[in-house]
mmCIF file as gemmi writes it, N, C-alpha and C atoms, coordinates in Angstrom:
data_model
loop_
_atom_site.group_PDB
_atom_site.id
_atom_site.type_symbol
_atom_site.label_atom_id
_atom_site.label_alt_id
_atom_site.label_comp_id
_atom_site.label_asym_id
_atom_site.label_entity_id
_atom_site.label_seq_id
_atom_site.pdbx_PDB_ins_code
_atom_site.Cartn_x
_atom_site.Cartn_y
_atom_site.Cartn_z
_atom_site.occupancy
_atom_site.B_iso_or_equiv
_atom_site.pdbx_formal_charge
_atom_site.auth_seq_id
_atom_site.auth_asym_id
_atom_site.pdbx_PDB_model_num
ATOM 1 N N . MET Axp A 1 ? 25.184 139.939 104.173 1 0 ? 1 A 1
ATOM 2 C CA . MET Axp A 1 ? 24.247 141.452 104.871 1 0 ? 1 A 1
ATOM 3 C C . MET Axp A 1 ? 25.226 142.111 105.713 1 0 ? 1 A 1
ATOM 4 N N . ASN Axp A 2 ? 25.139 143.285 105.699 1 0 ? 2 A 1
ATOM 5 C CA . ASN Axp A 2 ? 25.939 144.002 106.545 1 0 ? 2 A 1
ATOM 6 C C . ASN Axp A 2 ? 25.235 144.328 107.931 1 0 ? 2 A 1
ATOM 7 N N . GLN Axp A 3 ? 26.193 144.098 108.753 1 0 ? 3 A 1
ATOM 8 C CA . GLN Axp A 3 ? 25.564 144.682 110.243 1 0 ? 3 A 1
ATOM 9 C C . GLN Axp A 3 ? 25.731 145.913 110.365 1 0 ? 3 A 1
ATOM 10 N N . PRO Axp A 4 ? 24.815 146.417 111.287 1 0 ? 4 A 1
ATOM 11 C CA . PRO Axp A 4 ? 25.179 147.998 111.75 1 0 ? 4 A 1
ATOM 12 C C . PRO Axp A 4 ? 26.295 148.209 112.422 1 0 ? 4 A 1
ATOM 13 N N . SER Axp A 5 ? 26.905 149.162 112.195 1 0 ? 5 A 1
ATOM 14 C CA . SER Axp A 5 ? 28.052 149.473 113.038 1 0 ? 5 A 1
ATOM 15 C C . SER Axp A 5 ? 27.937 150.238 114.174 1 0 ? 5 A 1
ATOM 16 N N . HIS Axp A 6 ? 28.376 149.764 115.271 1 0 ? 6 A 1
ATOM 17 C CA . HIS Axp A 6 ? 28.204 150.354 116.459 1 0 ? 6 A 1
ATOM 18 C C . HIS Axp A 6 ? 29.596 150.903 116.833 1 0 ? 6 A 1
ATOM 19 N N . PRO Axp A 7 ? 29.369 151.953 117.934 1 0 ? 7 A 1
ATOM 20 C CA . PRO Axp A 7 ? 30.573 152.65 118.219 1 0 ? 7 A 1
ATOM 21 C C . PRO Axp A 7 ? 31.732 151.752 119.186 1 0 ? 7 A 1
ATOM 22 N N . ILE Axp A 8 ? 30.893 151.116 119.776 1 0 ? 8 A 1
ATOM 23 C CA . ILE Axp A 8 ? 31.76 150.101 120.643 1 0 ? 8 A 1
ATOM 24 C C . ILE Axp A 8 ? 32.505 149.141 119.795 1 0 ? 8 A 1
ATOM 25 N N . MET Axp A 9 ? 31.743 148.579 118.929 1 0 ? 9 A 1
ATOM 26 C CA . MET Axp A 9 ? 32.489 147.883 118.146 1 0 ? 9 A 1
ATOM 27 C C . MET Axp A 9 ? 33.51 148.055 117.201 1 0 ? 9 A 1
ATOM 28 N N . LYS Axp A 10 ? 33.606 149.504 117.072 1 0 ? 10 A 1
ATOM 29 C CA . LYS Axp A 10 ? 34.616 149.97 116.041 1 0 ? 10 A 1
ATOM 30 C C . LYS Axp A 10 ? 35.833 150.186 116.912 1 0 ? 10 A 1
ATOM 31 N N . SER Axp A 11 ? 35.725 150.178 118.237 1 0 ? 11 A 1
ATOM 32 C CA . SER Axp A 11 ? 36.836 150.616 119.324 1 0 ? 11 A 1
ATOM 33 C C . SER Axp A 11 ? 37.685 149.392 119.217 1 0 ? 11 A 1
ATOM 34 N N . LYS Axp A 12 ? 39.13 149.591 118.919 1 0 ? 12 A 1
ATOM 35 C CA . LYS Axp A 12 ? 40.127 148.506 118.787 1 0 ? 12 A 1
ATOM 36 C C . LYS Axp A 12 ? 40.898 148.424 120.066 1 0 ? 12 A 1
ATOM 37 N N . GLU Axp A 13 ? 40.637 149.303 120.767 1 0 ? 13 A 1
ATOM 38 C CA . GLU Axp A 13 ? 41.521 149.534 122.031 1 0 ? 13 A 1
ATOM 39 C C . GLU Axp A 13 ? 40.906 148.506 122.911 1 0 ? 13 A 1
ATOM 40 N N . ALA Axp A 14 ? 41.869 147.788 123.569 1 0 ? 14 A 1
ATOM 41 C CA . ALA Axp A 14 ? 41.58 146.832 124.685 1 0 ? 14 A 1
ATOM 42 C C . ALA Axp A 14 ? 40.98 147.55 126.017 1 0 ? 14 A 1
ATOM 43 N N . ILE Axp A 15 ? 40.074 147.021 126.667 1 0 ? 15 A 1
ATOM 44 C CA . ILE Axp A 15 ? 39.754 147.698 127.848 1 0 ? 15 A 1
ATOM 45 C C . ILE Axp A 15 ? 40.475 147.218 129.155 1 0 ? 15 A 1
ATOM 46 N N . ALA Axp A 16 ? 41.046 147.881 130.012 1 0 ? 16 A 1
ATOM 47 C CA . ALA Axp A 16 ? 41.749 147.744 130.866 1 0 ? 16 A 1
ATOM 48 C C . ALA Axp A 16 ? 41.107 147.132 132.049 1 0 ? 16 A 1
ATOM 49 N N . GLN Axp A 17 ? 41.602 145.883 132.492 1 0 ? 17 A 1
ATOM 50 C CA . GLN Axp A 17 ? 40.883 145.24 133.802 1 0 ? 17 A 1
ATOM 51 C C . GLN Axp A 17 ? 40.386 146.286 134.647 1 0 ? 17 A 1
ATOM 52 N N . GLU Axp A 18 ? 41.318 147.166 135.172 1 0 ? 18 A 1
ATOM 53 C CA . GLU Axp A 18 ? 40.891 148.229 136.346 1 0 ? 18 A 1
ATOM 54 C C . GLU Axp A 18 ? 39.671 149.04 136.074 1 0 ? 18 A 1
ATOM 55 N N . GLU Axp A 19 ? 39.589 149.34 134.73 1 0 ? 19 A 1
ATOM 56 C CA . GLU Axp A 19 ? 38.493 150.115 134.262 1 0 ? 19 A 1
ATOM 57 C C . GLU Axp A 19 ? 37.09 149.265 134.395 1 0 ? 19 A 1
ATOM 58 N N . VAL Axp A 20 ? 37.322 148.031 133.927 1 0 ? 20 A 1
ATOM 59 C CA . VAL Axp A 20 ? 36.182 146.853 133.896 1 0 ? 20 A 1
ATOM 60 C C . VAL Axp A 20 ? 35.701 146.945 135.466 1 0 ? 20 A 1
ATOM 61 N N . ALA Axp A 21 ? 36.797 146.619 136.346 1 0 ? 21 A 1
ATOM 62 C CA . ALA Axp A 21 ? 36.605 146.668 137.838 1 0 ? 21 A 1
ATOM 63 C C . ALA Axp A 21 ? 35.712 147.64 138.431 1 0 ? 21 A 1
ATOM 64 N N . LYS Axp A 22 ? 36.095 148.99 137.967 1 0 ? 22 A 1
ATOM 65 C CA . LYS Axp A 22 ? 35.528 150.234 138.361 1 0 ? 22 A 1
ATOM 66 C C . LYS Axp A 22 ? 34.004 150.181 138.159 1 0 ? 22 A 1
ATOM 67 N N . ILE Axp A 23 ? 33.705 149.798 136.681 1 0 ? 23 A 1
ATOM 68 C CA . ILE Axp A 23 ? 32.222 149.756 136.081 1 0 ? 23 A 1
ATOM 69 C C . ILE Axp A 23 ? 31.417 148.731 136.954 1 0 ? 23 A 1
ATOM 70 N N . LEU Axp A 24 ? 31.96 147.585 137.058 1 0 ? 24 A 1
ATOM 71 C CA . LEU Axp A 24 ? 31.482 146.232 137.911 1 0 ? 24 A 1
ATOM 72 C C . LEU Axp A 24 ? 31.016 146.773 139.341 1 0 ? 24 A 1
ATOM 73 N N . ASP Axp A 25 ? 31.943 147.285 140.098 1 0 ? 25 A 1
ATOM 74 C CA . ASP Axp A 25 ? 31.989 147.785 141.3 1 0 ? 25 A 1
ATOM 75 C C . ASP Axp A 25 ? 30.818 148.67 141.417 1 0 ? 25 A 1
ATOM 76 N N . ALA Axp A 26 ? 30.666 149.748 140.375 1 0 ? 26 A 1
ATOM 77 C CA . ALA Axp A 26 ? 29.646 150.699 140.416 1 0 ? 26 A 1
ATOM 78 C C . ALA Axp A 26 ? 28.322 149.967 140.361 1 0 ? 26 A 1
ATOM 79 N N . ILE Axp A 27 ? 28.391 148.714 139.359 1 0 ? 27 A 1
ATOM 80 C CA . ILE Axp A 27 ? 26.962 148.057 139.135 1 0 ? 27 A 1
ATOM 81 C C . ILE Axp A 27 ? 26.593 147.177 140.403 1 0 ? 27 A 1
ATOM 82 N N . LEU Axp A 28 ? 27.71 146.645 140.896 1 0 ? 28 A 1
ATOM 83 C CA . LEU Axp A 28 ? 27.317 145.792 142.135 1 0 ? 28 A 1
ATOM 84 C C . LEU Axp A 28 ? 26.961 146.794 143.419 1 0 ? 28 A 1
ATOM 85 N N . ALA Axp A 29 ? 27.329 148.031 143.466 1 0 ? 29 A 1
ATOM 86 C CA . ALA Axp A 29 ? 27.12 148.76 144.49 1 0 ? 29 A 1
ATOM 87 C C . ALA Axp A 29 ? 25.683 149.509 144.375 1 0 ? 29 A 1
ATOM 88 N N . GLY Axp A 30 ? 24.933 149.031 143.161 1 0 ? 30 A 1
ATOM 89 C CA . GLY Axp A 30 ? 23.715 149.767 142.909 1 0 ? 30 A 1
ATOM 90 C C . GLY Axp A 30 ? 23.949 151.237 142.155 1 0 ? 30 A 1
ATOM 91 N N . LYS Axp A 31 ? 25.201 151.655 141.946 1 0 ? 31 A 1
ATOM 92 C CA . LYS Axp A 31 ? 25.228 152.993 141.25 1 0 ? 31 A 1
ATOM 93 C C . LYS Axp A 31 ? 25.396 152.997 139.826 1 0 ? 31 A 1
ATOM 94 N N . TYR Axp A 32 ? 23.961 152.531 139.169 1 0 ? 32 A 1
ATOM 95 C CA . TYR Axp A 32 ? 23.916 152.471 137.813 1 0 ? 32 A 1
ATOM 96 C C . TYR Axp A 32 ? 24.368 153.687 137.158 1 0 ? 32 A 1
ATOM 97 N N . SER Axp A 33 ? 23.781 154.905 137.606 1 0 ? 33 A 1
ATOM 98 C CA . SER Axp A 33 ? 24.13 156.178 136.72 1 0 ? 33 A 1
ATOM 99 C C . SER Axp A 33 ? 25.572 156.453 136.619 1 0 ? 33 A 1
ATOM 100 N N . TRP Axp A 34 ? 26.342 156.173 137.936 1 0 ? 34 A 1
ATOM 101 C CA . TRP Axp A 34 ? 27.817 156.281 138.058 1 0 ? 34 A 1
ATOM 102 C C . TRP Axp A 34 ? 28.404 155.247 136.945 1 0 ? 34 A 1
ATOM 103 N N . ALA Axp A 35 ? 28.175 154.056 136.947 1 0 ? 35 A 1
ATOM 104 C CA . ALA Axp A 35 ? 28.443 153.011 135.945 1 0 ? 35 A 1
ATOM 105 C C . ALA Axp A 35 ? 28.401 153.685 134.677 1 0 ? 35 A 1
ATOM 106 N N . CYS Axp A 36 ? 27.194 154.155 134.304 1 0 ? 36 A 1
ATOM 107 C CA . CYS Axp A 36 ? 27.143 154.686 132.872 1 0 ? 36 A 1
ATOM 108 C C . CYS Axp A 36 ? 28.163 155.791 132.767 1 0 ? 36 A 1
ATOM 109 N N . VAL Axp A 37 ? 28.298 156.628 133.586 1 0 ? 37 A 1
ATOM 110 C CA . VAL Axp A 37 ? 29.341 157.603 133.481 1 0 ? 37 A 1
ATOM 111 C C . VAL Axp A 37 ? 30.544 157.329 133.144 1 0 ? 37 A 1
ATOM 112 N N . LEU Axp A 38 ? 31.034 156.128 133.959 1 0 ? 38 A 1
ATOM 113 C CA . LEU Axp A 38 ? 32.507 155.643 133.628 1 0 ? 38 A 1
ATOM 114 C C . LEU Axp A 38 ? 32.325 154.843 132.273 1 0 ? 38 A 1
ATOM 115 N N . PHE Axp A 39 ? 31.467 154.201 131.822 1 0 ? 39 A 1
ATOM 116 C CA . PHE Axp A 39 ? 31.421 153.623 130.606 1 0 ? 39 A 1
ATOM 117 C C . PHE Axp A 39 ? 31.517 154.8 129.733 1 0 ? 39 A 1
ATOM 118 N N . LEU Axp A 40 ? 30.817 155.784 129.485 1 0 ? 40 A 1
ATOM 119 C CA . LEU Axp A 40 ? 30.714 156.88 128.496 1 0 ? 40 A 1
ATOM 120 C C . LEU Axp A 40 ? 32.288 157.384 128.315 1 0 ? 40 A 1
ATOM 121 N N . HIS Axp A 41 ? 32.732 157.622 129.83 1 0 ? 41 A 1
ATOM 122 C CA . HIS Axp A 41 ? 34.21 158.141 129.561 1 0 ? 41 A 1
ATOM 123 C C . HIS Axp A 41 ? 35.25 157.068 129.159 1 0 ? 41 A 1
ATOM 124 N N . LEU Axp A 42 ? 35.002 155.861 129.429 1 0 ? 42 A 1
ATOM 125 C CA . LEU Axp A 42 ? 35.775 154.706 129.038 1 0 ? 42 A 1
ATOM 126 C C . LEU Axp A 42 ? 35.952 154.601 127.767 1 0 ? 42 A 1
ATOM 127 N N . TYR Axp A 43 ? 34.818 154.843 126.939 1 0 ? 43 A 1
ATOM 128 C CA . TYR Axp A 43 ? 34.732 154.876 125.403 1 0 ? 43 A 1
ATOM 129 C C . TYR Axp A 43 ? 34.966 156.163 124.71 1 0 ? 43 A 1
ATOM 130 N N . GLY Axp A 44 ? 35.473 157.144 125.602 1 0 ? 44 A 1
ATOM 131 C CA . GLY Axp A 44 ? 35.656 158.663 124.962 1 0 ? 44 A 1
ATOM 132 C C . GLY Axp A 44 ? 34.299 159.263 124.652 1 0 ? 44 A 1
ATOM 133 N N . TYR Axp A 45 ? 33.07 159.068 125.071 1 0 ? 45 A 1
ATOM 134 C CA . TYR Axp A 45 ? 31.968 159.868 125 1 0 ? 45 A 1
ATOM 135 C C . TYR Axp A 45 ? 31.87 160.916 125.93 1 0 ? 45 A 1
ATOM 136 N N . GLU Axp A 46 ? 31.208 161.921 125.589 1 0 ? 46 A 1
ATOM 137 C CA . GLU Axp A 46 ? 30.927 163.223 126.643 1 0 ? 46 A 1
ATOM 138 C C . GLU Axp A 46 ? 29.582 162.463 127.363 1 0 ? 46 A 1
ATOM 139 N N . PRO Axp A 47 ? 29.576 162.384 128.641 1 0 ? 47 A 1
ATOM 140 C CA . PRO Axp A 47 ? 28.586 162.127 129.386 1 0 ? 47 A 1
ATOM 141 C C . PRO Axp A 47 ? 27.409 163.149 129.294 1 0 ? 47 A 1
ATOM 142 N N . LEU Axp A 48 ? 27.748 164.195 129.129 1 0 ? 48 A 1
ATOM 143 C CA . LEU Axp A 48 ? 26.646 165.498 129.145 1 0 ? 48 A 1
ATOM 144 C C . LEU Axp A 48 ? 25.839 165.392 127.964 1 0 ? 48 A 1
ATOM 145 N N . ASP Axp A 49 ? 26.217 164.785 127.101 1 0 ? 49 A 1
ATOM 146 C CA . ASP Axp A 49 ? 25.54 164.563 125.713 1 0 ? 49 A 1
ATOM 147 C C . ASP Axp A 49 ? 24.115 163.44 126.183 1 0 ? 49 A 1
ATOM 148 N N . TYR Axp A 50 ? 24.419 162.719 127.282 1 0 ? 50 A 1
ATOM 149 C CA . TYR Axp A 50 ? 23.547 161.44 127.572 1 0 ? 50 A 1
ATOM 150 C C . TYR Axp A 50 ? 22.907 161.604 128.845 1 0 ? 50 A 1
ATOM 151 N N . ILE Axp A 51 ? 23.213 162.38 129.881 1 0 ? 51 A 1
ATOM 152 C CA . ILE Axp A 51 ? 22.956 162.694 131.109 1 0 ? 51 A 1
ATOM 153 C C . ILE Axp A 51 ? 22.736 163.776 131.518 1 0 ? 51 A 1
ATOM 154 N N . PRO Axp A 52 ? 21.745 164.39 132.351 1 0 ? 52 A 1
ATOM 155 C CA . PRO Axp A 52 ? 21.445 165.793 132.417 1 0 ? 52 A 1
ATOM 156 C C . PRO Axp A 52 ? 22.623 166.279 133.476 1 0 ? 52 A 1
ATOM 157 N N . TYR Axp A 53 ? 22.801 167.737 133.202 1 0 ? 53 A 1
ATOM 158 C CA . TYR Axp A 53 ? 23.839 168.084 133.929 1 0 ? 53 A 1
ATOM 159 C C . TYR Axp A 53 ? 23.529 168.126 135.387 1 0 ? 53 A 1
ATOM 160 N N . ASN Axp A 54 ? 22.657 168.397 135.936 1 0 ? 54 A 1
ATOM 161 C CA . ASN Axp A 54 ? 22.504 168.233 137.221 1 0 ? 54 A 1
ATOM 162 C C . ASN Axp A 54 ? 22.674 166.943 137.801 1 0 ? 54 A 1
ATOM 163 N N . THR Axp A 55 ? 22.293 165.744 137.066 1 0 ? 55 A 1
ATOM 164 C CA . THR Axp A 55 ? 22.679 164.293 137.764 1 0 ? 55 A 1
ATOM 165 C C . THR Axp A 55 ? 24.064 164.186 137.551 1 0 ? 55 A 1
ATOM 166 N N . TYR Axp A 56 ? 24.863 164.574 136.463 1 0 ? 56 A 1
ATOM 167 C CA . TYR Axp A 56 ? 26.066 164.461 136.169 1 0 ? 56 A 1
ATOM 168 C C . TYR Axp A 56 ? 27.02 165.056 137.251 1 0 ? 56 A 1
ATOM 169 N N . ASN Axp A 57 ? 26.584 166.352 137.463 1 0 ? 57 A 1
ATOM 170 C CA . ASN Axp A 57 ? 27.373 167.458 138.287 1 0 ? 57 A 1
ATOM 171 C C . ASN Axp A 57 ? 27.246 166.457 139.797 1 0 ? 57 A 1
ATOM 172 N N . ARG Axp A 58 ? 26.064 165.979 140.378 1 0 ? 58 A 1
ATOM 173 C CA . ARG Axp A 58 ? 25.712 165.405 141.61 1 0 ? 58 A 1
ATOM 174 C C . ARG Axp A 58 ? 26.677 164.164 141.555 1 0 ? 58 A 1
ATOM 175 N N . LEU Axp A 59 ? 26.713 163.316 140.593 1 0 ? 59 A 1
ATOM 176 C CA . LEU Axp A 59 ? 27.409 162.044 140.462 1 0 ? 59 A 1
ATOM 177 C C . LEU Axp A 59 ? 29.058 162.379 140.667 1 0 ? 59 A 1
ATOM 178 N N . ILE Axp A 60 ? 29.414 163.445 139.974 1 0 ? 60 A 1
ATOM 179 C CA . ILE Axp A 60 ? 31.041 163.914 140.081 1 0 ? 60 A 1
ATOM 180 C C . ILE Axp A 60 ? 31.195 164.13 141.459 1 0 ? 60 A 1
ATOM 181 N N . LYS Axp A 61 ? 30.467 164.817 142.046 1 0 ? 61 A 1
ATOM 182 C CA . LYS Axp A 61 ? 30.611 165.384 143.707 1 0 ? 61 A 1
ATOM 183 C C . LYS Axp A 61 ? 30.715 164.133 144.451 1 0 ? 61 A 1
ATOM 184 N N . GLN Axp A 62 ? 29.685 163.299 144.359 1 0 ? 62 A 1
ATOM 185 C CA . GLN Axp A 62 ? 29.702 162.106 145.049 1 0 ? 62 A 1
ATOM 186 C C . GLN Axp A 62 ? 30.775 161.032 144.988 1 0 ? 62 A 1
ATOM 187 N N . ASN Axp A 63 ? 31.438 161.113 143.986 1 0 ? 63 A 1
ATOM 188 C CA . ASN Axp A 63 ? 32.516 160.228 143.394 1 0 ? 63 A 1
ATOM 189 C C . ASN Axp A 63 ? 33.593 161.075 143.15 1 0 ? 63 A 1
ATOM 190 N N . ARG Axp A 64 ? 33.872 162.013 143.858 1 0 ? 64 A 1
ATOM 191 C CA . ARG Axp A 64 ? 35.307 162.832 143.624 1 0 ? 64 A 1
ATOM 192 C C . ARG Axp A 64 ? 36.398 162.532 143.524 1 0 ? 64 A 1
ATOM 193 N N . LYS Axp A 65 ? 36.584 161.437 144.558 1 0 ? 65 A 1
ATOM 194 C CA . LYS Axp A 65 ? 37.685 160.651 144.826 1 0 ? 65 A 1
ATOM 195 C C . LYS Axp A 65 ? 38.137 159.657 143.645 1 0 ? 65 A 1
ATOM 196 N N . ILE Axp A 66 ? 37.005 158.92 143.344 1 0 ? 66 A 1
ATOM 197 C CA . ILE Axp A 66 ? 37.363 157.995 142.179 1 0 ? 66 A 1
ATOM 198 C C . ILE Axp A 66 ? 37.601 158.744 140.878 1 0 ? 66 A 1
ATOM 199 N N . VAL Axp A 67 ? 36.882 160.001 140.662 1 0 ? 67 A 1
ATOM 200 C CA . VAL Axp A 67 ? 37.33 160.943 139.506 1 0 ? 67 A 1
ATOM 201 C C . VAL Axp A 67 ? 38.749 161.05 139.57 1 0 ? 67 A 1
ATOM 202 N N . SER Axp A 68 ? 39.045 161.599 140.405 1 0 ? 68 A 1
ATOM 203 C CA . SER Axp A 68 ? 40.528 162.228 140.608 1 0 ? 68 A 1
ATOM 204 C C . SER Axp A 68 ? 41.72 161.176 140.136 1 0 ? 68 A 1
ATOM 205 N N . SER Axp A 69 ? 41.432 159.934 140.749 1 0 ? 69 A 1
ATOM 206 C CA . SER Axp A 69 ? 42.326 158.814 140.409 1 0 ? 69 A 1
ATOM 207 C C . SER Axp A 69 ? 42.266 158.615 139.051 1 0 ? 69 A 1
ATOM 208 N N . SER Axp A 70 ? 41.021 158.292 138.506 1 0 ? 70 A 1
ATOM 209 C CA . SER Axp A 70 ? 41.176 157.938 136.862 1 0 ? 70 A 1
ATOM 210 C C . SER Axp A 70 ? 41.419 159.145 136.229 1 0 ? 70 A 1
ATOM 211 N N . CYS Axp A 71 ? 41.238 160.221 136.439 1 0 ? 71 A 1
ATOM 212 C CA . CYS Axp A 71 ? 41.633 161.254 135.522 1 0 ? 71 A 1
ATOM 213 C C . CYS Axp A 71 ? 43.41 161.28 135.549 1 0 ? 71 A 1
ATOM 214 N N . GLN Axp A 72 ? 44.11 161.158 136.477 1 0 ? 72 A 1
ATOM 215 C CA . GLN Axp A 72 ? 45.45 161.048 136.601 1 0 ? 72 A 1
ATOM 216 C C . GLN Axp A 72 ? 45.971 159.929 135.704 1 0 ? 72 A 1
ATOM 217 N N . LYS Axp A 73 ? 45.139 158.806 135.481 1 0 ? 73 A 1
ATOM 218 C CA . LYS Axp A 73 ? 45.686 157.766 134.769 1 0 ? 73 A 1
ATOM 219 C C . LYS Axp A 73 ? 45.26 157.795 133.22 1 0 ? 73 A 1
ATOM 220 N N . ILE Axp A 74 ? 44.174 158.3 132.799 1 0 ? 74 A 1
ATOM 221 C CA . ILE Axp A 74 ? 43.796 158.256 131.485 1 0 ? 74 A 1
ATOM 222 C C . ILE Axp A 74 ? 44.192 159.911 130.646 1 0 ? 74 A 1
ATOM 223 N N . ASP Axp A 75 ? 44.259 160.974 131.649 1 0 ? 75 A 1
ATOM 224 C CA . ASP Axp A 75 ? 44.636 162.124 130.87 1 0 ? 75 A 1
ATOM 225 C C . ASP Axp A 75 ? 43.484 162.607 130.029 1 0 ? 75 A 1
ATOM 226 N N . LYS Axp A 76 ? 42.187 162.244 130.449 1 0 ? 76 A 1
ATOM 227 C CA . LYS Axp A 76 ? 41.194 162.725 129.485 1 0 ? 76 A 1
ATOM 228 C C . LYS Axp A 76 ? 40.483 164.082 130.46 1 0 ? 76 A 1
ATOM 229 N N . CYS Axp A 77 ? 40.806 164.136 131.608 1 0 ? 77 A 1
ATOM 230 C CA . CYS Axp A 77 ? 39.995 165.213 132.571 1 0 ? 77 A 1
ATOM 231 C C . CYS Axp A 77 ? 40.737 166.466 132.672 1 0 ? 77 A 1
ATOM 232 N N . ASN Axp A 78 ? 40.03 167.583 132.776 1 0 ? 78 A 1
ATOM 233 C CA . ASN Axp A 78 ? 40.616 168.574 132.85 1 0 ? 78 A 1
ATOM 234 C C . ASN Axp A 78 ? 41.334 168.898 134.496 1 0 ? 78 A 1
């Protein structure tokens, strides 16, 4: 039988421990929406395809320091 393919399972890239730690820290702090944003960024998805603009914008503003350091490391941000 063929199992359905899932985008996460297609990814061959290993997840950096640092990135996993950021996601886990967000979850443990109760920041589930921010954890979703980090997870989507990690796998190369556009969060605005899944999260309303106002929510995304608020999350970015609240976590600006974290976003700046992440962008410098992964070069995916503008």
